[in-house]
C-alpha positions, 0 to 999 in steps of 0.5 A: 824372562825378567820380571819387575814386582811392584808390590808394597806387601813384603809377603805377597812380593816375596810369594810371587818373587818366590813362585817366578824364580821356581819358574826360571825367572829373573825377579826385581821388587820395588817396594813403593810406586815412584823406586818402581817407576824409575826401574821400570823406565831405566832397566828393561824388563819383560813384565811388570807385575804391578799393584794398584795401591802403592804409596808414593805413586799409585799404580795407575799413574805408575802405569800411566806415566810409563806408557805416556812420557817413557814410551814404554810398552812393557807388558802390564799385569796389574793387581787389584783388590778391587773387582769392579767395571770403574777399576777394570776401565781406569787400569785399562784406560792406564796403560795396563794389559790385564788385572788379577784380583787379590787374593789370587792363586800363584797358578793363575798369575804364572798362566797370565804373564805365560799368555802376555808373555807370548802376545809380546812376540815380535810380528812381522815387519811391515806398517799397516795403513788405514785412512791416516793411520800407520802402524809399524809393526817392526818398531809398533809404533802407531801414528794417526795424522802424523801423531805419534799414540801411546798403545799398550801391547794387548790394544796393540795387538787388536789394533793390528787384528784389525787392521789387517782384516780391514774393512771387514768385521771382525767377530768378538769371538774370533778377536778373543780367540786370537788375542787371548787363545784358550785363556779367554778373559772374562766377558768385559776384557774385549769391551774394555780394551776397545774402550780404551783403543778409541780413548786413544786412537780416535777421541782426539781426531774429528773421525773415528775410525774404529766401528762396532757392529752391535751384535757381531762385533768390530772394524776399523775404517775410514769414512768413506769405505764405512759410507759405501 
């Protein structure tokens, strides 16, 4: 696997690089946001480890430009020294797939990278359709009302699960197991990803498609199905 590490702390970057290379990965480095974004856009990587606080351009802006301008779906693991819900929301809204709070164990970093890599496997070729929302599982393209939408890889997996089950409700526990397997994240992660997905799928449009069944889970359905 080819990994891009965007980290301005040379000691941390070296430790991450040594560990990942010992696991058989190829590692490239960038010490600032501008260089990191250039490499991420101009070359192909299987995963990006992205520090939040970077010189030149911070990690949030790097991730946002990677998703919205370059339309790259490379999985992004964001490193941050701030473990607050607002910071997590900001990271996921920018397009990150997972986050890891400093200081961290290299073994946990490796486990999260492996989990992201497994979730990136290409699914069966077909197109899912709910109301005016289309998800091409072959090209990983999401469109609503004819407009292309930028969705990060973890949100894509959540969207696939919801659309395949539509109009049925998917419980929280079922969703977490399908997305993260046995390596469950903290209790905020699913809610944060759903919030981020709504910002892309629902907020720009008149009719919401993602619906919450409080205390149970989530479903995706058009207005006629919801009112039926």
